[in-house]
Structure formats: structure tokens, C-alpha cells
C-alpha positions in Angstrom: 75.5 113.4 59.7 77.9 110.8 60.5 77.8 107.7 58.1 79.4 105.3 60.5 77.5 102.0 60.4 76.3 100.0 63.6 75.1 96.5 63.6 73.3 96.7 66.7 69.5 96.5 67.2 67.4 99.1 69.1 66.7 97.5 72.5 63.3 98.9 72.9 61.7 97.9 69.5 64.2 95.7 67.8 64.9 98.0 64.7 68.3 97.8 63.4 70.4 101.0 63.8 71.5 102.4 60.6 73.9 105.5 60.9 75.0 107.9 63.5 72.7 111.0 63.9 75.0 112.8 66.1 78.7 112.9 67.1 79.1 114.4 70.8 82.2 115.3 72.8 82.7 114.3 76.4 83.3 117.8 77.8 83.5 116.7 81.4 86.4 114.3 81.6 88.1 112.8 78.7 87.6 115.0 75.6 86.7 112.0 73.6 84.1 111.9 70.8 81.2 109.4 70.7 78.6 108.5 68.1 74.9 108.6 69.0 72.9 106.1 66.8 69.1 106.7 66.6 66.3 104.2 66.0 64.2 105.4 63.1 61.1 103.8 64.4 60.9 104.7 68.2 63.6 107.4 68.5 65.7 105.5 71.1 69.4 106.5 70.8 72.6 104.7 71.8 76.0 106.0 72.7 78.7 104.1 70.8 81.2 102.9 71.5 80.1 102.2 74.9 82.8 101.8 77.9 82.6 98.4 79.6 81.3 98.3 83.1 84.9 97.8 84.1 86.2 100.9 82.3 83.4 103.4 82.6 84.2 104.5 86.1 87.1 106.7 84.8 84.6 108.8 82.9 82.9 109.9 86.3 86.2 111.0 87.8 85.4 114.7 88.0 85.0 117.0 90.9 82.3 118.7 88.8 80.1 115.8 88.8 77.6 117.1 91.1 75.5 114.1 92.1 78.7 112.4 93.4 80.6 115.1 94.9 77.9 117.7 96.3 80.1 120.4 94.6 78.8 123.9 94.8 81.3 125.3 92.2 79.8 127.8 89.7 76.4 129.5 89.5 74.7 126.5 87.8 75.7 124.1 90.6 74.7 126.7 93.2 71.4 126.9 91.7 71.0 123.0 91.4 71.6 122.8 95.3 68.9 125.4 95.9 66.4 123.5 93.9 67.3 120.0 94.9 65.5 120.6 98.3 62.3 121.4 96.4 62.8 118.6 94.0 63.3 116.2 96.7 60.0 117.2 98.2 58.1 117.0 94.9 59.6 113.3 94.5 58.6 112.3 98.0 55.1 113.6 97.3 54.9 111.7 94.0 56.0 108.5 95.9 53.4 109.1 98.6 50.6 108.4 96.3 51.9 104.8 95.8 53.5 103.9 99.1 51.9 104.0 102.6 53.9 104.6 105.7 56.1 101.7 106.5 56.3 100.6 102.8 59.7 99.5 101.4 61.6 101.8 98.9 64.9 101.4 97.1 66.6 104.3 95.4 69.0 103.1 92.7 71.9 105.5 92.0 71.1 107.4 95.2 74.2 109.5 94.8 74.9 111.5 98.1 71.4 110.5 99.6 69.3 113.7 99.7 66.1 111.9 98.3 66.8 108.7 100.4 67.0 110.9 103.7 63.7 112.6 102.8 62.1 109.2 102.4 63.4 107.9 105.6 61.9 111.0 107.4 58.6 110.2 105.8 58.5 106.9 107.6 59.4 104.5 104.7 61.8 101.5 105.0 64.7 102.6 102.6 67.6 101.0 101.0 70.1 102.8 98.6 72.2 101.6 95.7 75.2 103.6 94.8 78.2 102.3 92.8 80.5 105.3 93.3 82.4 104.9 96.6 82.8 108.5 97.5 79.0 109.3 96.9 78.0 106.1 98.7 80.1 107.2 101.8 78.4 110.6 101.9 75.0 108.9 101.5 75.7 106.3 104.2 76.6 109.2 106.7 73.4 111.1 105.7 71.2 107.8 106.1 73.0 106.3 109.0 73.2 102.7 107.5 75.3 100.7 104.9 74.1 100.9 101.3 74.5 98.5 98.3 77.2 99.0 95.8 75.1 97.6 92.9 71.7 96.3 91.9 73.1 92.8 91.8 74.2 93.2 95.5 70.5 94.1 96.4 69.2 91.1 94.5 71.7 88.8 96.1 70.7 90.0 99.6 67.1 88.8 98.7 65.6 92.3 99.0 62.2 93.0 97.4 60.5 96.3 97.4 57.1 98.1 96.9 58.7 101.1 94.9 62.1 101.3 93.2 63.2 104.7 92.0 66.0 105.7 89.5 66.2 109.5 89.2 68.2 110.1 86.1 70.1 106.8 86.5 68.6 104.3 84.0 70.2 106.1 81.1 73.6 105.3 82.7 73.0 101.6 82.9 74.4 99.0 80.4 72.0 96.9 78.5 68.5 98.4 79.0 66.8 95.0 78.7 68.9 93.2 81.2 68.7 96.3 83.6 64.9 96.5 83.6 64.6 92.8 84.0 66.9 93.1 87.1 64.9 96.0 88.5 61.6 94.0 88.0 63.2 91.1 90.1 63.7 93.7 92.9 60.0 94.5 93.0 57.2 92.8 94.8 54.3 91.7 92.7 52.4 94.6 91.5 55.3 96.9 92.5 56.1 100.2 90.9 59.2 101.4 89.0 59.8 105.0 88.8 62.2 106.2 86.1 63.2 109.9 85.5 64.7 110.4 82.1 65.7 113.1 79.6 63.5 113.2 76.6 65.7 113.6 73.6 62.7 115.0 71.5 62.4 118.0 73.8 62.8 121.5 72.5 66.0 122.1 74.3 67.5 118.8 72.9 66.5 119.8 69.3 67.9 123.4 69.9 71.3 122.4 71.3 71.8 119.3 69.2 75.3 117.7 70.0 75.7 120.4 72.7 72.7 119.2 74.6 74.0 118.6 78.1 71.7 115.6 78.7 73.6 113.5 76.0 76.4 113.4 78.5 78.3 110.9 76.6 79.5 108.5 77.5 78.0 108.4 81.1 74.6 108.3 79.4 74.6 105.1 77.5 71.0 105.4 76.3 68.9 108.3 75.2 65.1 107.8 75.4 61.8 109.1 74.0 58.5 108.4 75.6 57.6 105.8 72.9 60.9 104.0 73.4 60.5 103.7 77.1 57.0 102.6 76.9 57.8 99.8 74.3 60.6 98.7 76.4 58.7 98.6 79.7 55.7 96.7 78.1 58.1 94.2 76.7 59.1 93.2 80.4 55.6 93.1 81.7 55.2 96.7 82.9 52.4 99.1 82.2 52.8 102.8 81.9 50.6 104.2 84.7 51.5 107.9 84.6 54.0 110.5 83.2 55.0 113.6 84.9 57.2 116.5 83.7 60.3 117.8 85.5 60.1 121.5 84.5 63.2 122.7 86.2 65.4 120.3 84.2 64.6 122.4 81.0 66.5 125.6 82.8 69.2 123.6 84.3 70.1 121.5 81.3 70.0 124.6 79.1 72.3 126.5 81.2 74.7 123.5 81.2 74.3 123.4 77.4 75.1 127.1 76.9 78.4 126.3 78.7 79.1 123.5 76.4 78.7 126.0 73.6 81.3 128.3 75.2 78.9 130.7 76.7 79.8 131.4 80.4 78.7 133.3 83.4 75.6 135.6 83.6 75.0 135.2 80.0 74.6 131.4 80.0 72.5 131.8 83.1 70.1 134.2 81.3 70.3 132.3 78.0 69.3 129.0 79.9 66.3 130.8 81.6 65.1 131.9 78.2 65.5 128.6 76.4 64.2 126.5 79.3 61.1 128.8 79.4 60.7 128.1 75.7 61.1 124.4 75.9 58.5 124.2 78.7 56.0 126.2 76.6 56.3 123.9 73.7 56.2 120.9 75.9 52.9 122.0 77.4 51.6 121.3 73.8 53.4 118.3 72.7 54.4 116.6 76.0 58.1 116.4 75.3 59.5 118.2 78.4 63.3 118.1 78.9 62.8 115.3 81.5 60.0 113.2 82.4 59.1 110.8 85.2 57.6 107.5 84.2 55.6 105.4 86.8 55.7 101.7 85.6 53.7 99.0 87.4 54.1 95.4 87.1 51.1 93.9 85.4 49.4 91.2 87.5 
């Protein structure tokens, strides 16, 4: 364990961080190492040091970053594209429980716009937020309208929505408290915030440790547990209404993690399937799936 000290406090429960529990490498872009500090009370973890909003863009500058580039390089990314269609349908069905036809939805961090396009076909009024210029251009061509470059731009435009979704995006945002407060301001009274997040207490996270692909430092600035997310949400006037597992993520993240360990090709694919299945079996008993979808509603 790294003994480096941190003076920050956990944004979810206020407990001071003590020492770094992990040291993880940015395998995707820079090759730099980052500390991961863990709250002893709620399990929230923070990447340190965190690149500033002005400098973090360079850590996304990779053709392999699939949500920005639509790359199909490698067997894992090919599988990602095959499953993405089914995942988009599952997400739309989840939102359909909350949003009638004609309702207003914003997808923050919409990437290249697959989910947003599926929502538009469903008859909802949609807006997207995507900071990456290249990804936003692809999404705009897919949706057929201009999209926002930031959450602040959407707020400045005076937009308010029935539902705001962030699919594996919230962990990328600086300052979880300021970010969730801004997201709340984008919602209408009684609106719903949907967050999909990795669970750092899942079996695949425990197994792979510093090689767990969902740490993805420094792009992932925050690393949540269900307890940490609930405490943060309640502090900002949300109630946790429902939690849904994303079972495919255990396989996908395990395959990527095998690659970070130096395992490649068919072996990484097979090992990832085995580890993902084990992670999902354990999660069926303890609730700690590789990724979870949290439905948060503003308390009236």
C-alpha cells in the first residue's frame, strides 16, 4: 500500500482520506501513474493528482477510446459494438418507465450519440451534451441537430428536463458535489437523474486490483460504491429509487483488465468471460455488480 498522504475529504460523507490504497497506471495514453485514495467509511475513492479541466483533454487523445471514436479495432471493441445495440435498447426501456412520449431528456456525455438516437426514435424530445469535439460531431450527424459542449452550456440556455442520463460519465466529472448540484439544476421539479457507474467493490474490481480497467486513471476521477453514491445523492436532495445491474460490463471490463495484465487475443477473451461470469454470480448474492444503474429522483 502506498503511504502517500492526502488532505482532502471524501465528497460523499466528509471523512478525511488517509493514505492511498492503490497506485494505478494510465495504460491508454500517458503511461503516468496515479494514486487512488479510499474513504474508510463509505468506500468512495479519488484519483490523485487530478488533471485540471483545462488539461484533462490530452488524456482522452487516443484512437482506442471507443466512446469518442467509434473504433472497431480489436476483438473486445468489436464485441462492444455488437452489444451496444442491445444495451441501448435496455437503457431506452428503463427510461420508458419514467418518461412518457414527448417528455424531455438530456444525455450528458452522449459520446457518438447511439443512445440519444434511440431515444429520439422513441418520440422523446432529446438534447445531448458532449465535450469532445470529434465525438460531438459524429453525434450531431446522427441526431441531426447541434448539441451542447458542456453541462454549463445547457444550463445557460435555460434548459430543464424530465430525465437526465449519464452512462458511465459521472465518474469523469470534476468535483462530485458541484457536478450533482448542476445536474439537479437541469432537472424539472420531481425529475429523475440516471447514473451508470462502476462499483469498485465488485468481484472483478477486487480480483484485478490496480489492473481493473474501470479505474481508468486519470479519466475516471471518482470511483464509487453504492453507499457512497447514495450518501452523495441524499446530501443534494435526491432519493435513490432503484438500482439495476449492468451484467455485460463484468465481461467487457474483465476482458480489458486481462489486456492491462499483458494477456492478449483469445486468451484475454476467454479469461474475461470466465471472470465476468464469476463476478456476476457473486453479485447475485451481494449486489456488487461490475456496474450499476442508479435512479435518483428529486425529493419534492
